[in-house]
C-alpha positions as CSV (number, residue, x, y, z in Angstrom):
1,X,131.7,135.7,105.2
2,X,133.7,136.6,108.1
3,X,136.0,134.7,110.4
4,X,133.4,134.9,113.2
5,X,130.5,133.5,111.2
6,X,132.7,130.8,110.1
7,X,133.5,129.8,113.8
8,X,129.9,129.8,114.6
9,X,129.2,127.5,111.8
10,X,131.8,125.0,112.7
11,X,130.6,125.4,116.1
12,X,126.7,124.5,115.1
13,X,128.2,121.4,113.1
14,X,130.1,120.4,116.0
15,X,127.2,120.7,118.0
16,X,125.2,118.5,115.6
17,X,127.9,115.9,115.3
18,X,128.2,115.5,119.1
19,X,124.3,115.1,119.3
20,X,124.6,112.4,117.1
21,X,127.7,110.9,118.9
22,X,126.1,111.0,122.3
23,X,122.6,109.6,121.0
24,X,124.5,106.8,118.6
25,X,122.6,103.9,120.7
26,X,119.3,105.4,120.2
27,X,120.0,105.9,116.3
28,X,121.2,102.5,116.2
29,X,118.0,101.1,118.1
30,X,115.6,103.2,116.0
31,X,117.3,102.2,112.7
32,X,117.5,98.5,113.8
33,X,114.0,98.1,114.8
34,X,112.6,100.0,111.9
35,X,114.4,98.3,109.5
36,X,113.1,94.9,111.0
37,X,109.7,96.2,110.9
38,X,110.0,96.9,107.4
39,X,111.5,93.3,106.9
40,X,108.8,91.9,108.5
41,X,106.1,94.0,106.7
42,X,107.4,93.1,103.1
43,X,107.4,89.6,104.2
44,X,103.9,89.4,105.6
45,X,102.3,92.0,103.4
46,X,99.8,91.0,100.7
47,X,100.9,91.6,97.2
48,X,98.8,94.5,95.6
49,X,98.1,94.0,91.9
50,X,97.2,96.7,89.0
51,X,94.5,96.1,86.5
52,X,94.2,98.7,83.7
53,X,92.5,99.1,80.2
54,X,92.8,101.6,77.6
55,X,89.8,103.4,75.6
56,X,90.2,105.9,72.8
57,X,87.8,108.9,72.1
58,X,87.7,109.8,68.5
59,X,86.7,113.4,67.2
60,X,83.1,113.7,68.1
61,X,80.9,112.0,65.3
62,X,77.4,113.5,65.3
63,X,74.1,112.4,63.9
64,X,72.9,116.0,64.1
65,X,71.5,117.7,61.1
66,X,73.6,120.7,61.3
67,X,76.9,119.0,61.1
68,X,77.5,120.4,57.5
69,X,76.1,123.6,58.3
70,X,77.8,124.3,61.5
71,X,81.7,123.4,60.9
72,X,83.8,125.5,63.3
73,X,80.6,126.1,65.8
74,X,80.5,122.3,67.0
75,X,81.8,121.9,70.8
76,X,83.9,119.1,70.8
77,X,84.4,116.6,73.8
78,X,87.5,117.3,75.4
79,X,89.6,114.1,77.4
80,X,89.3,115.6,80.5
81,X,85.3,115.9,79.8
82,X,85.6,112.2,78.9
83,X,87.6,111.6,82.1
84,X,84.7,112.6,84.1
85,X,82.1,111.1,82.4
86,X,83.8,107.6,83.3
87,X,83.9,108.8,86.9
88,X,80.2,109.7,86.6
89,X,77.5,107.8,88.4
90,X,75.8,107.3,85.0
91,X,79.0,104.8,84.4
92,X,79.8,103.3,87.7
93,X,76.5,102.6,89.1
94,X,75.9,100.0,86.3
95,X,79.4,98.3,87.5
96,X,78.5,98.4,91.1
97,X,75.3,96.8,90.4
98,X,76.7,93.9,87.9
99,X,79.2,93.2,90.5
100,X,77.4,93.9,93.7
101,X,80.0,96.3,94.9
102,X,77.2,97.0,97.5
103,X,78.3,94.1,99.6
104,X,81.7,94.6,101.8
105,X,83.3,91.3,102.3
106,X,86.2,90.7,104.5
107,X,87.8,87.6,106.2
108,X,87.7,87.6,109.9
109,X,90.9,87.2,111.5
110,X,92.1,87.5,115.2
111,X,95.2,89.4,114.3
112,X,94.4,91.0,110.9
113,X,97.7,91.8,109.5
114,X,100.1,89.2,110.9
115,X,97.0,86.5,110.4
116,X,96.8,87.6,107.0
117,X,100.7,87.5,106.5
118,X,100.9,84.1,107.7
119,X,98.2,82.7,105.6
120,X,100.1,84.5,102.6
121,X,103.3,82.6,103.6
122,X,101.3,79.1,103.9
123,X,99.8,79.7,100.6
124,X,96.6,79.8,102.3
125,X,94.1,82.7,100.7
126,X,90.4,82.5,101.6
127,X,88.0,83.7,98.9
128,X,84.5,84.5,98.5
129,X,82.1,86.2,95.7
130,X,79.0,87.3,96.6
131,X,76.6,87.4,93.8
132,X,73.8,88.8,95.4
133,X,73.0,90.4,98.9
134,X,69.7,92.2,99.6
135,X,68.4,92.3,103.1
136,X,64.7,93.1,103.7
137,X,65.5,95.2,106.6
138,X,68.2,97.0,108.5
139,X,68.7,94.3,111.0
140,X,70.2,92.4,108.4
141,X,72.7,94.5,106.5
142,X,75.9,93.2,108.7
143,X,76.0,89.5,108.5
144,X,78.6,86.6,109.3
145,X,78.9,83.8,106.8
146,X,81.0,80.6,108.0
147,X,82.5,78.0,105.9
148,X,80.5,74.5,106.6
149,X,82.6,71.0,106.8
150,X,81.8,70.0,103.6
151,X,82.7,71.7,100.3
152,X,80.4,74.2,99.0
153,X,78.5,74.5,102.2
154,X,78.4,77.5,104.3
155,X,76.3,78.8,107.3
156,X,74.7,82.6,107.6
157,X,74.6,83.9,110.8
158,X,73.5,87.7,112.2
159,X,76.2,89.9,112.9
160,X,76.2,88.1,116.5
161,X,77.7,85.1,115.0
162,X,75.2,83.2,116.9
163,X,71.8,83.3,115.4
164,X,71.8,81.1,112.5
165,X,69.7,82.7,109.3
166,X,70.4,79.8,107.0
167,X,72.5,77.0,105.5
168,X,73.3,77.1,102.0
169,X,75.4,75.9,99.1
170,X,77.4,77.8,96.8
171,X,75.8,78.9,93.1
172,X,72.3,78.4,94.6
173,X,70.1,81.6,95.1
174,X,67.9,81.9,98.6
175,X,65.1,84.3,98.8
176,X,62.8,84.6,101.8
177,X,60.8,87.2,103.7
178,X,64.4,88.2,105.4
179,X,66.7,88.6,102.3
180,X,67.8,87.3,99.0
181,X,71.4,85.9,99.0
182,X,73.5,84.1,96.8
183,X,77.4,82.7,96.8
184,X,79.2,82.4,93.5
185,X,82.8,81.5,95.0
186,X,83.9,80.3,98.2
187,X,87.4,78.9,99.1
188,X,88.8,78.2,102.6
189,X,89.1,76.3,105.7
190,X,86.1,74.7,107.3
191,X,85.1,77.4,110.0
192,X,86.7,80.4,108.5
193,X,84.3,83.3,108.7
194,X,83.8,86.4,106.9
195,X,81.9,89.5,108.0
196,X,79.4,91.0,105.0
197,X,78.2,94.3,105.3
198,X,75.6,96.0,103.2
199,X,76.3,99.7,102.2
200,X,74.4,102.2,100.0
201,X,74.6,102.5,96.3
202,X,75.9,106.2,96.4
203,X,78.9,105.2,99.4
204,X,79.9,102.3,96.9
205,X,80.2,104.5,94.1
206,X,82.0,107.2,95.9
207,X,84.3,104.3,96.8
208,X,85.0,103.3,93.5
209,X,85.5,106.8,92.2
210,X,88.3,107.1,94.6
211,X,90.1,103.7,94.0
212,X,89.8,104.4,90.1
213,X,92.9,105.9,88.7
214,X,92.0,107.6,85.0
215,X,94.4,109.7,83.1
216,X,95.2,110.6,79.5
217,X,98.0,108.9,78.1
218,X,100.1,111.9,76.3
219,X,98.5,114.9,75.6
220,X,95.5,115.8,73.4
221,X,95.8,112.1,72.1
222,X,92.2,110.9,72.9
223,X,93.7,108.0,74.5
224,X,92.6,107.3,78.1
225,X,93.7,104.8,80.8
226,X,91.6,103.3,83.3
227,X,93.3,101.5,86.2
228,X,92.6,100.3,89.4
229,X,94.8,98.5,92.5
230,X,93.7,95.8,94.8
231,X,94.6,92.5,96.1
232,X,92.3,90.5,94.5
233,X,93.2,90.1,90.6
234,X,90.0,88.5,89.7
235,X,88.0,91.4,91.3
236,X,89.9,94.4,89.9
237,X,89.9,92.7,86.6
238,X,86.2,92.4,86.8
239,X,85.7,96.1,87.9
240,X,88.0,97.7,85.0
241,X,86.5,95.2,82.5
242,X,82.8,96.6,83.5
243,X,83.9,100.2,83.6
244,X,85.4,100.2,80.3
245,X,82.6,98.5,78.5
246,X,79.8,100.5,80.4
247,X,81.7,103.7,79.4
248,X,82.0,102.6,75.6
249,X,78.1,101.7,75.6
250,X,77.1,104.8,77.3
251,X,78.8,106.5,74.6
252,X,77.3,104.7,72.0
253,X,73.7,105.4,73.6
254,X,74.3,108.9,73.8
255,X,75.3,109.3,70.0
256,X,72.2,107.2,69.3
257,X,70.0,109.3,71.6
258,X,71.4,112.6,69.7
259,X,70.5,111.1,66.4
260,X,67.3,110.1,67.6
261,X,66.4,113.7,68.7
262,X,67.3,115.3,65.5
263,X,65.3,112.8,63.7
264,X,62.2,113.7,65.8
265,X,62.8,117.0,65.4
266,X,63.0,116.3,61.5
267,X,59.9,114.5,61.5
268,X,57.8,116.8,63.1
269,X,59.2,119.2,60.8
270,X,58.6,117.8,57.5
271,X,54.9,117.9,57.2
272,X,54.9,121.6,57.6
273,X,57.5,122.0,55.1
274,X,55.3,119.9,52.6
275,X,52.4,121.8,53.3
276,X,53.9,125.1,52.8
277,X,55.6,123.5,49.5
278,X,52.0,122.7,48.3
279,X,50.8,126.0,49.2
280,X,53.7,127.7,47.3
281,X,53.3,125.5,43.9
282,X,49.3,126.3,44.3
283,X,49.9,130.0,44.5
284,X,52.6,130.0,41.4
285,X,50.0,127.8,39.4
286,X,47.0,130.2,40.2
287,X,49.1,133.5,39.4
288,X,50.1,132.0,36.2
289,X,46.8,131.2,35.4
290,X,45.2,134.7,36.3
291,X,48.1,136.2,34.2
292,X,48.2,133.9,31.1
293,X,51.4,132.4,32.2
294,X,53.6,134.7,32.4
295,X,57.4,134.0,32.0
296,X,60.4,135.7,33.9
297,X,62.9,137.9,32.2
298,X,66.8,137.5,32.7
299,X,67.0,140.4,35.1
300,X,64.1,138.9,37.2
301,X,65.5,135.5,36.9
302,X,68.8,137.2,38.4
303,X,67.0,138.4,41.1
304,X,65.2,135.3,42.1
305,X,68.3,133.1,42.1
306,X,69.9,135.8,44.4
307,X,66.9,135.6,46.7
308,X,66.7,131.8,46.7
309,X,70.3,131.6,47.7
310,X,69.8,134.1,50.8
311,X,66.6,132.5,51.8
312,X,68.3,129.1,52.0
313,X,71.3,130.3,53.8
314,X,69.0,132.3,56.4
315,X,66.7,129.2,57.0
316,X,69.8,126.9,57.7
317,X,71.2,129.6,59.8
318,X,67.9,129.6,61.9
319,X,67.7,125.9,62.4
320,X,71.5,126.5,63.5
321,X,70.4,129.1,65.8
322,X,68.0,126.5,67.6
323,X,71.0,124.2,68.3
324,X,73.7,127.0,69.4
325,X,70.9,128.3,71.8
326,X,71.0,125.1,73.9
327,X,74.8,125.5,74.4
328,X,75.5,129.3,74.6
329,X,74.1,132.6,75.4
330,X,73.5,135.3,72.9
331,X,77.0,137.1,74.2
332,X,79.0,133.7,73.4
333,X,81.1,134.5,70.4
334,X,79.9,131.8,68.3
335,X,76.1,133.3,68.6
336,X,77.3,136.6,68.0
337,X,79.0,135.6,64.7
338,X,75.8,134.0,63.6
339,X,73.7,136.6,64.4
340,X,75.8,138.9,62.5
341,X,75.8,136.4,59.4
342,X,72.0,136.4,59.4
343,X,72.1,140.5,59.6
344,X,74.4,140.6,56.7
345,X,72.0,138.2,54.9
346,X,69.1,140.4,55.9
347,X,70.7,143.4,54.6
348,X,71.4,141.9,51.2
349,X,68.0,140.7,51.1
350,X,66.7,144.1,51.7
351,X,68.8,145.8,49.2
352,X,67.7,143.2,46.5
353,X,64.1,143.9,47.3
354,X,64.5,147.6,47.0
355,X,66.2,147.2,43.7
356,X,63.2,144.9,42.5
357,X,61.1,147.7,42.9
358,X,61.9,148.9,39.5
359,X,60.5,145.9,38.0
360,X,57.1,145.6,36.6
361,X,54.5,144.6,39.3
362,X,53.9,141.2,37.4
363,X,57.6,140.5,37.5
364,X,58.0,141.5,41.0
365,X,55.2,139.1,41.9
366,X,56.4,136.0,39.9
367,X,59.8,136.6,41.7
368,X,58.3,136.2,44.9
369,X,56.3,133.5,44.3
370,X,58.9,131.5,42.6
371,X,61.3,132.4,45.2
372,X,58.9,131.0,47.7
373,X,58.6,127.8,45.9
374,X,62.3,127.0,45.4
375,X,63.4,127.6,48.9
376,X,60.6,125.5,49.9
377,X,61.5,122.8,47.7
378,X,65.3,122.9,48.5
379,X,64.1,122.8,52.5
380,X,62.2,119.9,51.7
381,X,64.7,118.1,49.9
382,X,67.2,118.8,52.3
383,X,64.9,117.4,55.3
384,X,64.0,114.3,53.4
385,X,67.8,113.4,52.9
386,X,68.6,114.3,56.3
387,X,66.0,112.1,57.6
388,X,67.1,109.0,55.9
389,X,70.5,109.6,56.9
390,X,69.7,110.1,60.6
391,X,67.3,107.1,60.4
392,X,70.9,105.4,59.3
393,X,72.8,106.6,62.0
394,X,70.3,106.2,64.9
395,X,70.0,102.2,63.6
396,X,74.2,101.9,63.4
397,X,75.3,104.3,66.2
398,X,78.7,102.9,67.6
399,X,79.7,106.0,69.4
400,X,83.2,107.6,69.3
401,X,84.7,105.8,71.8
402,X,86.3,102.3,71.5
403,X,88.2,99.8,73.8
404,X,91.9,99.8,72.3
405,X,93.2,97.4,75.2
406,X,90.8,95.4,77.1
407,X,91.1,94.9,80.8
408,X,93.9,92.9,82.1
409,X,96.1,92.5,85.3
410,X,99.4,93.5,85.0
411,X,102.0,90.6,86.0
412,X,104.1,92.1,88.8
413,X,102.3,93.1,91.9
414,X,103.1,96.8,93.4
415,X,104.9,95.9,96.4
416,X,108.5,96.7,97.4
417,X,111.3,94.2,97.4
418,X,112.3,93.0,100.9
419,X,115.9,94.8,100.2
420,X,114.0,97.9,99.5
421,X,111.5,97.8,102.1
422,X,114.3,97.1,104.6
423,X,116.6,99.8,103.6
424,X,113.9,102.7,103.7
425,X,112.7,101.4,106.8
426,X,115.9,101.7,108.2
427,X,116.4,105.0,106.7
428,X,113.3,106.3,108.3
429,X,114.1,104.7,111.6
430,X,117.6,106.6,111.7
431,X,115.5,109.8,111.1
432,X,113.0,109.3,113.7
433,X,116.2,108.6,116.1
434,X,117.7,111.9,114.7
435,X,114.4,113.8,115.4
436,X,114.3,112.4,118.7
437,X,117.7,113.0,119.5
438,X,117.8,116.5,118.2
439,X,114.6,117.4,120.3
440,X,116.0,115.8,123.1
441,X,119.2,118.3,122.7
442,X,116.9,121.0,122.2
443,X,114.8,120.6,125.4
444,X,117.5,119.2,127.6
445,X,118.2,122.2,130.1
446,X,120.8,120.2,132.3
447,X,124.3,121.2,132.7
448,X,126.3,118.8,130.4
449,X,129.9,120.3,130.6
450,X,131.8,122.9,132.2
451,X,131.5,124.9,129.4
452,X,127.8,125.7,130.0
453,X,128.9,126.9,133.6
454,X,131.1,129.3,132.3
455,X,128.4,130.9,130.5
456,X,126.8,132.0,133.7
457,X,130.0,133.2,135.0
458,X,131.0,130.5,137.2
459,X,134.6,129.3,137.5
460,X,134.5,125.6,136.3
461,X,136.9,123.4,138.6
462,X,137.7,120.0,138.1
463,X,134.7,117.7,137.1
464,X,134.5,114.5,138.9
465,X,133.4,111.4,136.9
466,X,130.9,108.9,137.6
467,X,132.3,106.0,139.9
468,X,130.7,102.7,139.4
469,X,131.9,101.6,142.8
470,X,130.5,104.5,144.7
471,X,127.3,103.0,146.4
472,X,123.9,104.7,145.5
473,X,123.2,106.9,148.4
474,X,120.1,108.6,146.8
475,X,117.8,111.3,148.5
476,X,114.7,109.0,147.4
477,X,116.4,106.2,149.3
478,X,117.1,108.1,152.4
479,X,113.5,109.3,152.5
480,X,112.2,105.6,152.0
481,X,114.4,104.5,154.7
482,X,116.2,102.0,152.4
483,X,119.9,103.3,152.9
484,X,122.2,100.8,154.7
485,X,125.0,102.8,155.4
486,X,126.4,102.2,159.1
487,X,130.0,102.2,158.9
488,X,130.4,102.3,155.3
489,X,133.7,103.4,153.9
490,X,134.5,106.2,151.9
491,X,135.2,105.7,148.2
492,X,138.8,107.7,148.9
493,X,139.5,104.8,151.6
494,X,138.0,101.8,149.9
495,X,139.2,102.5,146.3
496,X,141.9,105.0,146.3
497,X,142.8,104.7,142.8
498,X,139.4,105.6,141.3
499,X,139.3,107.9,138.7
500,X,136.7,109.9,140.9
501,X,139.3,110.0,143.7
502,X,141.8,111.3,141.1
503,X,139.7,114.1,140.2
504,X,139.2,115.1,143.8
505,X,142.9,115.1,144.1
506,X,143.0,117.6,141.4
507,X,140.0,119.3,142.9
508,X,141.9,119.7,146.1
509,X,144.8,121.5,144.5
510,X,142.2,124.1,143.0
511,X,141.0,124.8,146.4
512,X,144.4,125.2,147.8
513,X,145.1,128.1,145.6
514,X,141.8,129.8,146.0
515,X,141.9,129.5,149.5
516,X,145.3,131.3,149.7
517,X,143.9,134.6,149.3
518,X,140.8,133.5,151.8
519,X,140.0,135.2,155.0
520,X,139.9,132.0,157.0
521,X,140.3,128.3,156.3
522,X,136.7,127.6,156.2
523,X,135.4,125.9,152.8
524,X,131.6,125.6,152.3
525,X,130.2,122.9,149.9
526,X,127.0,123.5,148.7
527,X,124.4,122.6,145.8
528,X,121.2,123.8,144.4
529,X,119.3,120.8,145.1
530,X,119.7,117.1,146.7
531,X,121.0,114.2,144.7
532,X,123.9,116.3,143.4
533,X,126.8,114.6,145.6
534,X,128.1,117.6,147.6
535,X,128.4,115.2,150.5
536,X,130.3,112.7,148.6
537,X,132.8,115.5,147.6
538,X,133.0,117.2,151.2
539,X,133.5,113.4,152.7
540,X,136.2,112.2,150.2
541,X,138.0,115.7,149.7
542,X,138.6,115.9,153.7
543,X,139.7,112.6,153.8
544,X,142.2,113.1,151.0
545,X,143.4,116.2,152.7
546,X,143.6,114.7,156.0
547,X,145.6,111.6,154.5
548,X,148.0,114.3,153.3
549,X,149.0,115.0,156.7
550,X,146.6,117.9,157.2
551,X,144.3,118.4,160.4
552,X,140.7,118.4,158.5
553,X,137.4,119.2,160.3
554,X,134.0,118.2,158.8
555,X,131.0,119.7,159.9
556,X,127.6,118.8,158.8
557,X,125.0,121.3,159.0
558,X,122.1,119.4,156.9
559,X,120.1,118.4,160.0
560,X,117.0,117.5,157.8
561,X,118.4,114.8,155.7
562,X,122.2,114.0,156.7
563,X,123.1,110.5,157.1
564,X,126.7,111.2,157.9
565,X,126.2,110.2,161.8
566,X,125.4,106.7,160.7
567,X,128.4,106.5,158.3
568,X,131.0,107.7,160.6
569,X,129.7,106.0,163.8
570,X,128.6,109.3,165.6
571,X,124.9,108.7,165.8
572,X,123.2,109.9,169.1
573,X,126.2,111.8,170.0
574,X,126.4,115.6,170.5
575,X,127.0,117.5,167.2
576,X,126.3,121.0,165.6
577,X,122.9,121.3,167.3
578,X,124.1,121.1,170.6
579,X,127.5,123.0,170.0
580,X,124.9,126.0,169.0
581,X,122.1,125.6,171.6
582,X,124.2,124.9,174.8
583,X,127.3,125.9,176.3
584,X,129.3,122.9,175.3
585,X,133.1,123.1,175.0
586,X,133.3,122.8,171.0
587,X,136.1,120.1,171.4
588,X,133.1,118.0,173.2
589,X,131.2,117.6,169.8
590,X,134.2,116.9,168.3
591,X,134.2,113.1,167.3
592,X,136.7,111.1,164.7
593,X,135.3,109.9,161.6
594,X,135.3,106.0,161.9
595,X,136.9,104.5,159.0
596,X,138.5,108.0,157.8
597,X,141.4,110.3,159.0
598,X,139.7,113.5,159.8
599,X,137.2,114.8,162.6
600,X,133.5,115.4,162.3
601,X,131.1,117.4,164.1
602,X,127.9,115.7,163.1
603,X,124.3,116.8,163.1
604,X,123.7,116.0,166.8
605,X,120.3,115.3,168.3
606,X,119.0,118.6,168.2
607,X,117.9,119.4,164.6
608,X,115.1,121.9,164.9
609,X,115.4,125.7,164.1
610,X,119.1,125.5,163.4
611,X,119.0,128.2,161.1
612,X,118.0,130.8,163.7
613,X,121.4,129.6,165.6
614,X,123.5,130.0,162.6
615,X,123.1,133.8,162.7
616,X,124.2,133.9,166.4
617,X,127.6,134.5,167.7
618,X,128.0,131.0,168.8
619,X,128.4,130.0,165.4
620,X,130.8,132.4,164.3
621,X,132.7,131.4,167.7
622,X,132.7,127.9,166.8
623,X,134.2,128.7,163.1
624,X,136.9,130.8,164.8
625,X,137.8,127.8,167.0
626,X,137.9,125.5,164.3
627,X,140.0,127.8,162.0
628,X,142.6,128.2,164.9
629,X,142.6,124.1,165.5
630,X,142.3,122.9,162.1
631,X,144.4,123.0,158.9
632,X,140.9,122.8,156.6
633,X,137.6,123.4,157.8
634,X,135.0,121.8,155.3
635,X,131.3,122.7,156.0
636,X,128.8,120.5,154.1
637,X,125.6,122.5,153.8
638,X,121.7,121.7,152.7
639,X,120.7,122.6,149.2
640,X,120.3,126.3,148.6
641,X,116.9,126.3,147.0
642,X,115.6,123.9,149.9
643,X,117.0,126.1,152.8
644,X,118.5,129.3,153.9
645,X,121.3,127.7,155.7
646,X,124.0,127.9,152.8
647,X,123.4,131.7,152.2
648,X,124.2,132.0,155.9
649,X,127.1,130.1,156.2
650,X,128.6,131.2,153.1
651,X,129.2,134.9,154.5
652,X,131.5,133.3,157.2
653,X,133.3,130.8,154.7
654,X,136.5,131.9,153.2
655,X,135.9,129.7,150.4
656,X,132.8,128.6,148.9
657,X,132.3,125.9,146.2
658,X,128.9,124.9,144.3
659,X,128.2,121.1,143.4
660,X,126.3,120.1,140.4
661,X,125.5,116.7,139.1
662,X,126.1,116.0,135.5
663,X,122.6,115.6,133.3
664,X,120.4,116.5,136.3
665,X,121.1,119.9,137.9
666,X,119.6,122.3,135.2
667,X,120.4,125.9,134.1
668,X,117.5,127.5,135.7
669,X,118.4,125.8,139.3
670,X,122.2,127.5,138.9
671,X,120.6,130.8,138.1
672,X,118.4,130.8,141.0
673,X,121.1,129.7,143.1
674,X,123.5,132.8,142.0
675,X,120.7,135.2,142.2
676,X,120.2,133.9,145.8
677,X,124.0,134.0,146.8
678,X,124.2,137.2,145.4
679,X,121.4,138.7,147.5
680,X,123.0,137.5,150.5
681,X,126.2,138.6,149.6
682,X,128.2,135.2,149.2
683,X,130.7,134.9,146.7
684,X,131.2,131.5,145.2
685,X,135.2,130.6,144.2
686,X,134.0,127.9,141.8
687,X,131.8,125.1,140.5
688,X,132.3,121.2,140.4
689,X,130.4,119.3,137.9
690,X,129.9,115.8,139.7
691,X,129.1,112.3,138.4
692,X,130.2,113.2,134.6
693,X,129.6,110.7,132.1
694,X,131.5,110.6,128.7
695,X,129.7,112.3,125.8
696,X,130.8,113.8,122.6
697,X,130.9,117.5,124.3
698,X,133.1,116.2,127.3
699,X,135.0,113.4,126.2
700,X,138.1,115.7,126.1
701,X,137.7,117.2,129.7
């Protein structure tokens, strides 16, 4: 990093620090207000509690007949799957129904948050539990309940709060052609009202899904935590208790259903197997009778044993294929492996069958009949045993999920302490103030320091600090006719030691050196817009120079909005208008300024179309006469962007300065003014920043 980069970083850092210093009161205000709001929130907010329960999902237990035959093929239920099951409508619908979560109940308060906070501070908590609310039509889906004067009494109104529906008692059910209604718990002051709203079951389930927090504890542990947050400890505990119990019951019912399904399958299959077994026995016995009880030799018996084993395996795989086909497609690796096993067994069976062709025909027939009988016997015995096992499983199915930790409400509410809430809110307030300050600085295009003027190519003269002792002669007041300025004293006359006057004395020195090389002793004081204070600078500068023993003439050419004739008691006297439009001696339009030490040519009585006469020879003659008879001639002009007068006068003046107001004159205004002067050939000697206020950027200026 070079020195230039380091310098730029330092400048950016200093600019950031200056922004903070300039907006310190804004930062302090935002910090204090937000900290107070945070403290108020922590005091008034209702504690939020957390209730949870923990369930465990063991390795999946199955009552399926193929459990022993399909190890490695069974698809187990993952914790993520069980979490989704808990969130399902199958589980949550029972909770919504049992706890009547389709009824939304809220206390009616004038100012909800504040009233609720004050109730918490007072230890008063209105409470209600609506056990049943079944409206018979849509007009009754929103009601208002009001606590009666006697304990346990209440009144039920339409949502307008005036039409009475019924008067009831706690723990008593009511049913009529309008609704079914029951309140189980009711606490509160007489007159306390609650709003009741019936919502759709699906909407209630979706709300519950959003409120529940379900996560696995650890990784692949099968231990799942079910939690919920809420203000009512009773309600959140009941919800967690219902959800956890509903899930465990659903899990048990699912396993019992699997056992029942397999049991039904076996019960339908067993008669077919029994019938086939009887047929096999009869066929074998008949063959023996027909062939005089032929026995198998050792070779034939070996073939028989091998074929029986293969047929048993094929039969088991066929049954297993029926289950796998419900879970996977034939392209699934599990299904492909099973088909490969079946193909291997069939190939082996075909090989044995081919080898048996060398046996005598009777031996081959005996092997075939015995094989069918033994296979059918094995299948029948297997199905009979499994039938008994599944009957036991169905009767005692408990599922593979259990509740480890029953529903409980954690003792400490989930709420920030007052100190943490205050500090955090204060910090956020500081950040908010910082953002506002940076945005203000980013979009602030007003002139804040002489350095900003130097970037435009202007020479920055002395800055004039804002004076609290100077009356506010604003342009708006002038237009509204609210200026009381008759015979008002200049600040340089009234408070000659004011900081603004001291700065003007410094400006006098700047102008003195600038005028040494000027073509004449005429000084033009102009501005980009109104309310910059150029008249204040022109008049007080004239008075300061005059008090030093110089002969000074102030010419007011702002014939539209000037108030100098009233200030210097020259109202209704001849002025610049008469000097240019009439052949009057120039001495006749010059008057001594009241309460000052210089002479003045005011705007006079003729104020229209003055710009046309400024271009004439008469105006040049006036300036020549003034330059000869005075040590300093100051011309106070209207704003450059409002009239063309300054551009005309600037060509005749030996020295010209531009006045801008701190925090109000913008950079675009200055740029437009400079372009205007450049087009008309006017050279500006310097810029004066008026009404400066102490900031981090200009505190050393």
